[in-house]
Backbone as a chain_set.jsonl record, in Angstrom:
{"seq": "MPSPLNIRDIGADRKAALEREAKATGGSIADVVRAWIDEGIARAQAEREREAWIASAQQGLSEEASRLERDGPSLARFRRF", "coords": {"N": [[0.847, -1.177, 0.0], [0.624, 2.184, -0.909], [2.397, 4.84, 0.649], [1.366, 7.923, 2.276], [1.899, 10.995, 0.57], [4.13, 13.43, 1.543], [3.998, 16.743, 1.466], [5.353, 19.833, 1.928], [4.76, 23.274, 2.603], [3.428, 24.171, 0.205], [1.366, 25.813, -0.165], [-1.945, 27.088, 0.395], [-3.718, 27.407, -1.775], [-2.69, 25.692, -3.742], [-2.911, 23.252, -2.4], [-5.694, 23.071, -2.156], [-6.383, 22.957, -4.867], [-5.182, 20.525, -5.545], [-6.709, 18.794, -3.964], [-9.226, 19.119, -5.187], [-8.647, 18.094, -7.728], [-7.997, 15.443, -7.077], [-10.475, 14.552, -6.101], [-11.964, 14.819, -8.445], [-10.781, 12.934, -10.107], [-11.079, 10.653, -8.686], [-9.117, 9.544, -7.14], [-6.41, 9.511, -4.741], [-4.802, 12.38, -3.243], [-2.06, 11.969, -3.112], [-1.723, 10.035, -5.117], [-2.415, 11.508, -7.395], [-0.403, 13.479, -7.386], [1.898, 11.853, -7.584], [1.464, 10.733, -10.126], [1.587, 13.057, -11.725], [4.216, 13.819, -11.215], [5.604, 11.614, -12.279], [4.814, 11.884, -14.988], [5.964, 14.363, -15.572], [8.706, 13.79, -15.219], [9.063, 11.852, -17.225], [8.466, 13.402, -19.486], [10.517, 15.321, -19.348], [12.775, 13.667, -19.678], [12.284, 12.676, -22.264], [12.407, 15.048, -23.718], [15.092, 15.77, -23.307], [16.329, 13.617, -24.656], [15.37, 14.104, -27.226], [16.562, 16.599, -27.759], [19.247, 15.798, -27.723], [19.261, 14.095, -29.931], [18.689, 15.932, -31.964], [20.974, 17.577, -31.796], [22.916, 15.723, -32.534], [22.064, 15.145, -35.148], [22.399, 17.667, -36.321], [25.156, 17.883, -36.202], [25.859, 15.829, -37.942], [24.724, 16.834, -40.316], [26.264, 19.104, -40.644], [28.783, 17.955, -41.083], [28.22, 16.612, -43.49], [27.657, 18.796, -45.153], [30.167, 19.99, -45.229], [31.608, 17.953, -46.511], [30.28, 17.906, -48.999], [30.93, 20.463, -49.902], [33.673, 20.219, -50.117], [34.064, 17.901, -51.814], [32.043, 17.924, -53.674], [28.852, 17.003, -55.222], [28.031, 13.528, -55.161], [26.306, 11.733, -56.258], [25.889, 11.502, -59.025], [27.919, 9.868, -60.093], [27.091, 7.328, -59.49], [24.974, 6.744, -61.052], [23.348, 4.852, -63.61], [23.039, 4.454, -67.023]], "CA": [[0.0, 0.0, 0.0], [1.467, 3.372, -0.97], [2.344, 5.736, 1.813], [0.933, 9.27, 1.913], [2.937, 11.904, 0.111], [4.277, 14.551, 2.459], [4.41, 17.956, 0.761], [5.309, 20.978, 2.841], [4.876, 24.644, 2.101], [3.007, 24.37, -1.182], [0.352, 26.855, -0.147], [-3.341, 26.67, 0.524], [-4.346, 27.334, -3.097], [-2.25, 24.458, -4.394], [-3.51, 22.124, -1.684], [-7.107, 23.017, -2.542], [-6.434, 22.491, -6.256], [-4.878, 19.098, -5.516], [-7.88, 18.106, -3.422], [-10.259, 19.112, -6.233], [-8.22, 17.162, -8.776], [-8.129, 14.089, -6.542], [-11.905, 14.225, -6.082], [-12.431, 14.698, -9.825], [-10.25, 11.703, -10.702], [-11.431, 9.52, -7.848], [-7.92, 9.009, -6.496], [-5.929, 10.29, -3.605], [-3.898, 13.48, -3.582], [-0.742, 11.379, -3.331], [-1.73, 9.394, -6.429], [-2.404, 12.575, -8.398], [0.927, 14.092, -7.395], [2.837, 10.867, -8.127], [1.235, 10.646, -11.57], [2.118, 14.272, -12.342], [5.676, 13.759, -11.127], [6.044, 10.632, -13.274], [4.629, 12.48, -16.306], [6.97, 15.411, -15.724], [10.009, 13.157, -15.399], [9.068, 11.237, -18.559], [8.508, 14.487, -20.472], [11.859, 15.907, -19.294], [13.692, 12.711, -20.291], [12.016, 12.657, -23.702], [12.908, 16.307, -24.277], [16.561, 15.678, -23.349], [16.665, 12.693, -25.733], [15.083, 14.805, -28.479], [17.608, 17.602, -27.945], [20.474, 15.085, -28.062], [19.105, 13.634, -31.307], [18.817, 17.109, -32.829], [22.386, 17.968, -31.804], [23.626, 14.728, -33.33], [21.684, 15.348, -36.544], [23.031, 18.897, -36.776], [26.564, 17.59, -36.415], [25.914, 15.051, -39.177], [24.446, 17.737, -41.433], [27.441, 19.957, -40.788], [29.816, 17.13, -41.718], [27.808, 16.382, -44.871], [27.842, 20.053, -45.88], [31.612, 20.136, -45.446], [32.004, 16.993, -47.541], [29.771, 18.386, -50.284], [31.717, 21.626, -50.294], [35.012, 19.741, -50.466], [34.084, 16.9, -52.88], [30.931, 18.094, -54.608], [27.851, 15.933, -55.153], [28.58, 12.246, -55.595], [25.245, 10.87, -56.758], [25.988, 11.307, -60.468], [28.826, 8.782, -60.459], [26.434, 6.046, -59.263], [23.864, 6.576, -62.004], [23.606, 3.995, -64.77], [22.142, 4.793, -68.138]], "C": [[0.89, 1.237, 0.0], [1.306, 4.241, 0.265], [1.914, 7.123, 1.365], [2.132, 10.142, 1.522], [2.964, 13.116, 1.024], [4.841, 15.745, 1.684], [4.257, 19.126, 1.728], [5.368, 22.276, 2.06], [4.502, 24.791, 0.628], [1.894, 25.406, -1.278], [-1.056, 26.299, -0.148], [-4.025, 26.522, -0.83], [-3.964, 26.048, -3.823], [-2.855, 23.226, -3.709], [-4.974, 21.962, -2.078], [-7.254, 22.502, -3.971], [-6.138, 20.993, -6.336], [-6.059, 18.293, -4.988], [-8.993, 18.026, -4.463], [-9.904, 18.111, -7.331], [-8.362, 15.716, -8.313], [-9.588, 13.652, -6.517], [-12.425, 14.0, -7.493], [-11.962, 13.395, -10.47], [-10.592, 10.461, -9.893], [-10.245, 8.859, -7.164], [-7.551, 9.844, -5.293], [-5.032, 11.421, -4.105], [-2.512, 12.93, -3.892], [-0.658, 10.723, -4.708], [-1.663, 10.423, -7.554], [-1.005, 13.174, -8.522], [1.959, 13.122, -7.974], [2.695, 10.761, -9.64], [1.811, 11.866, -12.28], [3.644, 14.289, -12.309], [6.215, 12.79, -12.172], [5.935, 11.192, -14.694], [5.685, 13.555, -16.576], [8.356, 14.848, -15.953], [10.107, 12.553, -16.798], [9.179, 12.296, -19.647], [9.902, 15.107, -20.519], [12.879, 14.972, -19.941], [13.519, 12.678, -21.806], [12.558, 13.922, -24.364], [14.431, 16.298, -24.356], [17.012, 14.749, -24.469], [16.445, 13.346, -27.094], [16.163, 15.837, -28.772], [18.94, 16.95, -28.315], [20.422, 14.586, -29.505], [19.281, 14.792, -32.278], [20.275, 17.547, -32.922], [23.207, 17.004, -32.655], [23.326, 14.908, -34.816], [22.335, 16.607, -37.105], [24.506, 18.677, -37.048], [26.736, 16.81, -37.718], [25.679, 15.907, -40.402], [25.627, 18.656, -41.7], [28.567, 19.197, -41.488], [29.487, 16.871, -43.183], [27.987, 17.641, -45.709], [29.32, 20.284, -46.178], [32.091, 19.191, -46.538], [31.525, 17.431, -48.917], [30.57, 19.579, -50.791], [33.102, 21.194, -50.791], [35.0, 18.878, -51.727], [33.016, 17.106, -53.942], [29.954, 16.941, -54.486], [28.419, 14.644, -55.74], [27.536, 11.337, -56.23], [25.421, 10.559, -58.238], [26.893, 10.131, -60.829], [28.197, 7.4, -60.23], [25.281, 5.793, -60.224], [24.288, 5.663, -63.156], [22.577, 4.339, -65.815], [21.9, 3.607, -68.999]], "O": [[1.809, 1.338, 0.813], [0.222, 4.354, 0.838], [2.078, 7.471, 0.196], [3.221, 10.023, 2.081], [1.936, 13.754, 1.252], [6.009, 15.753, 1.297], [3.179, 19.372, 2.269], [5.962, 22.346, 0.984], [5.202, 25.476, -0.118], [1.528, 25.823, -2.376], [-1.316, 25.195, -0.626], [-4.829, 25.609, -1.018], [-4.807, 25.397, -4.441], [-3.261, 22.275, -4.377], [-5.44, 20.846, -2.308], [-8.146, 21.703, -4.256], [-6.773, 20.275, -7.109], [-6.37, 17.224, -5.515], [-9.632, 16.984, -4.608], [-10.765, 17.369, -7.804], [-8.801, 14.859, -9.081], [-9.905, 12.516, -6.868], [-13.232, 13.1, -7.723], [-12.675, 12.819, -11.291], [-10.413, 9.34, -10.368], [-10.356, 7.74, -6.663], [-8.275, 10.753, -4.887], [-4.569, 11.409, -5.246], [-1.862, 13.379, -4.836], [0.36, 10.838, -5.39], [-0.947, 10.238, -8.538], [-0.49, 13.352, -9.626], [2.805, 13.528, -8.771], [3.695, 10.705, -10.356], [2.454, 11.73, -13.321], [4.285, 14.723, -13.265], [7.175, 13.105, -12.874], [6.839, 11.007, -15.509], [6.229, 13.639, -17.677], [9.107, 15.36, -16.784], [11.118, 12.723, -17.48], [9.905, 12.11, -20.623], [10.418, 15.39, -21.6], [13.756, 15.43, -20.674], [14.504, 12.654, -22.545], [13.11, 13.857, -25.463], [15.006, 16.756, -25.343], [17.98, 15.054, -25.166], [17.245, 13.16, -28.01], [16.631, 15.942, -29.906], [19.684, 17.49, -29.133], [21.422, 14.646, -30.22], [19.948, 14.649, -33.303], [20.76, 17.856, -34.01], [24.087, 17.423, -33.406], [24.231, 14.832, -35.648], [22.779, 16.609, -38.254], [25.051, 19.216, -38.011], [27.643, 17.091, -38.502], [26.35, 15.736, -41.419], [25.948, 18.95, -42.851], [29.225, 19.735, -42.379], [30.379, 16.907, -44.032], [28.424, 17.561, -46.858], [29.673, 20.727, -47.271], [32.888, 19.578, -47.393], [32.269, 17.343, -49.894], [30.849, 19.681, -51.986], [33.626, 21.741, -51.762], [35.822, 19.083, -52.62], [33.093, 16.506, -55.014], [30.195, 16.001, -53.729], [29.191, 14.673, -56.698], [27.881, 10.252, -56.698], [25.124, 9.443, -58.664], [26.624, 9.454, -61.821], [28.719, 6.402, -60.727], [24.679, 4.719, -60.198], [25.431, 5.7, -63.611], [21.392, 4.495, -65.52], [21.17, 3.699, -69.986]]}, "num_chains": 1, "name": "protein.A"}
């Protein structure tokens, strides 16, 4: 059985909003907060992975641009008529 989530100093407005959300979803406040934390962590990890992929792709594009500038296009030599 999950233990209650202890959150200090989040303010009365946030506590009230959490209580309303818990009632609306039929779960406990702790369950709502855990779900939001899990979603936030997953979103942050996905964003970091996306940014790493973009950085890698940009590096690859930069290398390809340098090769094209140095050697020119290479597709024509592979064409067969």
